[in-house]
N, C-alpha and C positions, 0 to 999 in steps of 0.2 A: 504494500499499500504506499503510495507516494503522497505524503501529507501536502507538500508544496503544491502538487497538481490539484489536490481535493479542495484546498482552501478557497480559491476564488469562486468556484460554483457553489460551494456550501455557504458561503457568506450571502451570495445572491439569493439562494433558496430561503435562507433564514430571514432576509429583509423581506422577501415576497410573503412569507409566512406571517411576519410581524404586521404587515400592511393588511394582509388578508384577515387577521385577527380583528383588527381595528374597524375594518369595513364590516365584518361579520357582527360586531358589536352594534354598528349602526342599523344593519339590515339583518336582524337575528333569524328571519324566515329563511335566508340563504345560508348563513353561517360562515365562519371563517374558512372551512374546508373548501367550500365552493369558490370563494373568492381567490384562494390560494392556488388551486389548480387553473383557474381561468387566468389569472395574471401570469402564472408560469407559462401557459401557452402563449400568451401575447408577447411577453418579454422574451421568451426563449426563441421566438421567431423574428425579433425585431432587434431591440437594444443589446441583448446579451445572447446572441446566437453564435458567438465565436466559440471555436473548439477548446479554448482555454477554460471554459465553464463546464465542459462535458464530464470531466472526471468528478467534479463536485456534485453535479446533478444526478449523475448515476449512483454515486455514494448516498445521497440523500433518498433517492427513490428506493434503492435496494437495502443498504446497510442499516440506515436509520429506521426504515420500516420493520426490518427483522428484529431490531432491538425493542422496537415498540410492542411487537407481538409477544415477545418473551416477557416484558414488563406487564403487559396485559394479563398474562397468566397469573401474576401475582396478585391480582384483584379479584380473581374468580375461584369459586369452589369447584372441585372436581366433579361433583354431581351435576353442576350446571352445564359443564362441557358435554355430558352424555344426555342432557336433557332433550336433544332432538329426537332421540329414540329410533325405533325401527322405521317409522314413517319418514323421518328426516334422511336417514342413511339411504332408504329406498329411493326417495326422491333424487338425491344426489347422484346415484348410480344410474338411474334411468336417464336423467337430465344430461349426465356427461356422455353416455352412449349415443344419445340422440344428436348432441352437438357435434361430436366427432363425425358421425355418419352423414349428418347433413353437410358439414364443412367440405368433406371429401367429395360428396356427390355433386354439390354445387360447383365446386372447383373443377371437377371433371367436365361438367357441362360447359362451363365457361372457358374450357381449354388451358387451364393453369397447369404449370408443372406439378407433378405428383409430390415432390419434395416440398413445394411451397404449400400445398393443401394440407400436408401433415403438420407443418408449422402453424397454420391457421387453426386447424382442428385442436391442436394441443393448447394453444394460447387461449383460445376461447372457452375450451372445456374445463381447464384447470386454473391457472393463476397467470394468465398474460405472458409478459416478457420473461418471467421466471421459469415457466413451463417451456417456452421456446428454447431458453438456454439449456434447460435439462435434457430435452429431447435432440438437441443439435448434434451431439456426438454420434447418436445412432442414425439420424436421418442424413447427416452430412450435406447440408444445403449450401448453395452459393451464398456468399457474403451479402450480395444485394437482396437476396430473398429474406434473409435474417432482418436486414433493416427495414424493409417495407412491411413485413409481418408485424414486427414489433410496433411500428407506427400505427398501422391500421388497427390493431388490437387495442392499443392504448387510446386512439381517438374514439372509437366506437364505445369502448368502456366509459370514457369521459362523458359522451352523450348520454348513454344509459344511466350514468350516475345521477343525472338530474331528472331523467324521465321516469325511472322505476319507482321513486317515492310517490310521484303523481299517480302512476298507473295503479299502484297498490292501493292508494287512498280510494280510487274510483271502484276497483274490482273486489278488493278485499275488505273494504270499509274500515281500514285501520287496524285489522287483526294482526297482532304482534307477531305470532308464529308464521303465519302465511306471508306477511310482508318481509320477515326476516328470511324465509326460505327463498322468496323471489330474489331479494338483493344478494344474498349469499350464495345462491345457487345459479345466478347468471353472471354478474359482474366479473370482469376479467381479473382485476388485481385486488390485493387486500386493501391498498390505499383507496380504491374507488368503493369498496364495500364500506369502508369507514366513513368516507365522505358522504355516501348516500344515507347511511345509518344516522349520521349526525343531522341530516336534513329531517328525520322523523323524530326519534327520541332516543334516549340512552338504553332502554330496553332492547329496541331493535338493533341499536349499534352493537351491543354485546352478543345478541343471539345470532344476528347475521354474520358476525365474525366468526362465531362457532361454526356455523354451517360452512363458511369458507375454508376454515382450517381443516375440517374433516374432509372436505373436497381436495384440498391439496395433498393430504395423505395418499390419495389414490394416484398420484403421479407415478408412484412406483409400479403400479399395474399398467399405467399407460406407456411407460418406457418398455417394459416387457412386450406389450402388445405390439408396439410400432417396431421393435427389434424383429419379432417373429414374422410381422407382415412384410418388412423390407427384405428379410432373408428369403421369404417365399417368393417375392417379386423377382429376386435375383435368380432364383432356381428356374422360374418360368422363363425369364429371358435367357437363361442358357439353353433351355429346351428348344426355344424358338430359332436359336442360331444353329443351323445345320453345319456351318463351317466355322471353326473356331480353333485358333492355334493353341498349342500347349501353354505357351507363355501367357496368354490371355486368361486361361483357366486358372493358372497359378495366381495371377494378380487378383481375380475375383475371389479365390479361396483366402488370400491374405487378407483382402478387404473385409470379408464376412468375419474372419478371426478377430480382426481389430475392432469391428463393430460389437463382437460380443464382449471383449474386454472392456470397451468404453461403457457398455451396457452395465456391467457388473460395477464399474466405478461410480455410475450414476444411480444406482438402486437405493442409496442411502436417503432416508427421508430428511428433508431439509432441516438443518440444525435448529432453526428458530421454532420449528414445530416441537422438536424434542425439548428445547428450552422452555417453550410454553407449558408443556405438560409437568415438567420438572417444578416450575414455579407454582402451577396450579396445585400441585400435590402438596408443596410446602405450605401454601395458603390454607388448604383444607386440614392439614395437620396442626395449624396454629402457630407454626414457626414464624410466619409473617403476621404481625399484629395489624390492627386497623390503621394506625398512624403510618407504618411502612407501606401499606397498601395504597393509602392515599398519596404517598410520595410516588409510588410507581405509576399511579393513574395519571397524576400531574405531568410527569416526565413523558410518559407514553403519549399523552395527548399533544404535547409540544412537538414530539418527534413526528407524529403523524401528519401535522399540518406542514412541517418542513418537507416530508416525503412527498406529499401531494404537490407542493411546488416543483419538486424534482421531477415528478411524473409529467406535470404540465410542460416543463421545459424540454423534456425529451420527446414530445409530440411534434415531429418536424414536418410542417405543412408543405415545404418545398419537395420533399420526398413523395408526398402524395400527389402533388402537381406533376411531377416527373412521370409517375406511373399512370396518370390519367384516370378518368372516370370508372374504367372497367375494375381496377383493383379496389377503389372505394366502394363500388356497387356490390362487389364480392363481400367485403367486410360487413356492409350494412345488411345485406341478405342473410348472412349467417347470424348476425345479432338479432335481426327480427324474428327469425325462426326460433332462436333461443328464448326470447321473451314469450312468444306464443306458446311453445312447448311447455315452458316452465309453468306458465298460468294453468294450462290444461292438466299437467300432472299434479300440481298442487291442489286443484280442485278435486281431482280424482282421488288421490291419496288421503288427503285430510278430510275427505267425505266418508271414507271407509272406517269401520270400526275394528281395528287390530293393535 
């Protein structure tokens, strides 16, 4: 970690978060989180779009948010983490499968490269840019595909961050569990979940984050699935080639072997999820008292706002303009199906008695 490179971007994100908090106090219905991410997008594409701020904004988006999640664990009882129950886990699994299937299908119909559709499916189904980064060693995409997928997923998630609280209010009449399931089960990044939750209330903020954390755990399953699918694709490609030299076969075998090695390297659950559960357990055992939990909550909330500024700064509109409306349409189409399917599944699952 090069601290000198991180400082400029981190300072900018902190200033944006500070201004966002002030504006959030003036306009409480929008809140500091909303202003932080909006200002991040505006400034990140105008006054502070220089690469010298990139390391700091990346640190704020990723590292600070990870620390925030761990600290959040120190404010929650372990029983509340599993409060989503069988219904919640069932919804998460079905929603993730649907999202990945739809992303691959729409991408194929729109004639995008298969590797790009894998990135889009992963980012939308699990946890945005973190999921894209986790599956990249298995997918082995082009660098340009990485950039555009992260940008589109972040942009669509930002739009939905503002829309989902409104949609849930109309469809679910403010029901805490259903609203939390929608926000935690659809939004691409943890930061967006936190931002949307803050637009509703603290109960939704906490429960939606739990939905999201359980969803992130399934990244292990996703990596295994993609590894097997890509391996199968490679085998099919080999069979279709009637003439192939021995050298090419060896290269393919080496590539598959490296993919397997990378897969096992990436099977670890993200460290901040482990940290979250450790802190939650310590809180449940009474090792963390109320005063310490309040401190954790205060620091966590500050980190969240700064992280949202970082997320906003990393939404590069120039990248979207270069890719044209086709890529944007793809992202919006996947996001729309996500919302519709989530509402449908929530209605069905939470309407059942089990």
